[in-house]
N, C-alpha and C positions, 0 to 999 in steps of 0.2 A: 600655453602658449595661444595666442587667439586665432582664430583661422582666419584666414583673409579669404574675401567672399568679391568674385567678379558681380558687375549688373551689366546686364545690357544697357544700351542705352535707352531703349523705349523706357524701362524702369526711373530711369534718371529725371528727376522733377525738372521741369526747364528751367527752373530760378536755380539753379545749379551749373546747370548746362552755362546760364547766361555770366552766372560769378567765375565758372572758370575761365570764361572766353574775356571775361574783362579782367581778372587775374592776370593772363596769358599776353596780355596787349598792353599792358602797364599803365591800366583804366586806373586800378585801385590799390592803395598802399592798406598795411597793418590790416589784412582781412581777416575777421576770427569767426570760427564755430564752436558754440556750446550744446550741448546734449546732457541736459536735465534728467533726474531720476522722477519727475513728474510728466515727462513728455514734452517736457519745452525743449525747441530750439532756440539757440539763439545766433545771431549771424550782425557780424559788423563791418564795416570798411570805407576807408577813410581816399579821401580822391587824393591824385598823387600831389598836391600842394599843400594838404593837409588843412584847408580852409573850409572841409566840407566831411562829412559823414552821414552813412544810411548805418540804420538798423531796422532789423526783420525779425521779429518776432514769430513763433508758431508754436500753438499749444494745441494738443490732438489728445481728449479725453472721453470717455464712453460713447463714439460715434459722433463727436463734434469736434470743430479744427476751427481754431479761432485762427486770424492771421492780422498780425499789425505791421505797418512800414512808417519809423519816421525819419523824417530828410532834417539835417541839422546842419547850420554855418556856423563859422567861427565867429564870436564878435569881434567885430571891429577893434575896439578899443578897451583898456580898463574898466570904463564905465560903464558900457553897454556891458561888460563879462560880470560885474558886482551888480548891474540890475536882474539880471537874468539869473545870477545864484542867491539873489533876493528871493524873487518870483519863484522859484523853485524849494528853495528851504521852508519858505513860507506852504508849500502843499507838503510838507513831510520828506521829502527827500534827504537819502543818507549824503554823505560829501563824496562817497565812490559813485551815485549815481549823477550826482549832481557834475562830476569832473567828467564825466562820459556824455554827456548834455553840452557841455560848454567846450570839449576838443582841449581841454587841460591836465592838470596832473591832480590826484587828489590834495598834494600839499598846496597846490594851488587855491582850491576851494577853499583849504583849511584856513590860509591866510585870508582870503576875501572873509569867510564867516566873522572871524573876527573883527577885521576891520569896521565891518557892517555893525556888529553888536555894539562897539565901540562908536561908533557913528550915529546910533540910535535907530538904526534902520531895520534891528532886528532882535528879538528879546535874548539875554544870555539866557 
């Protein structure tokens, strides 16, 4: 059984407090946090209208802390989405990674990749 620990407010990082407040006030939806075995913490949250997403990543190792923040807006139309999928695929990203950056499903990305290959914009 896991032991439940209580943190004093001074120990809770400011970012976590800000996120908790934003969730409570309905400013974000689909908030997700993931802890990986390598010390990486990933956080993502969507705007209430589903048109934008923020991704936060924090990695701590050997006394070094790396942090990054990515702001994403949903493509306005299919052509804009196809352009983004093309660029991200050419950068070597997986369909799952691309789906996070296009605010679509992996299946939509798969269909887009097929369409781009058929159209000669991507190599098969």
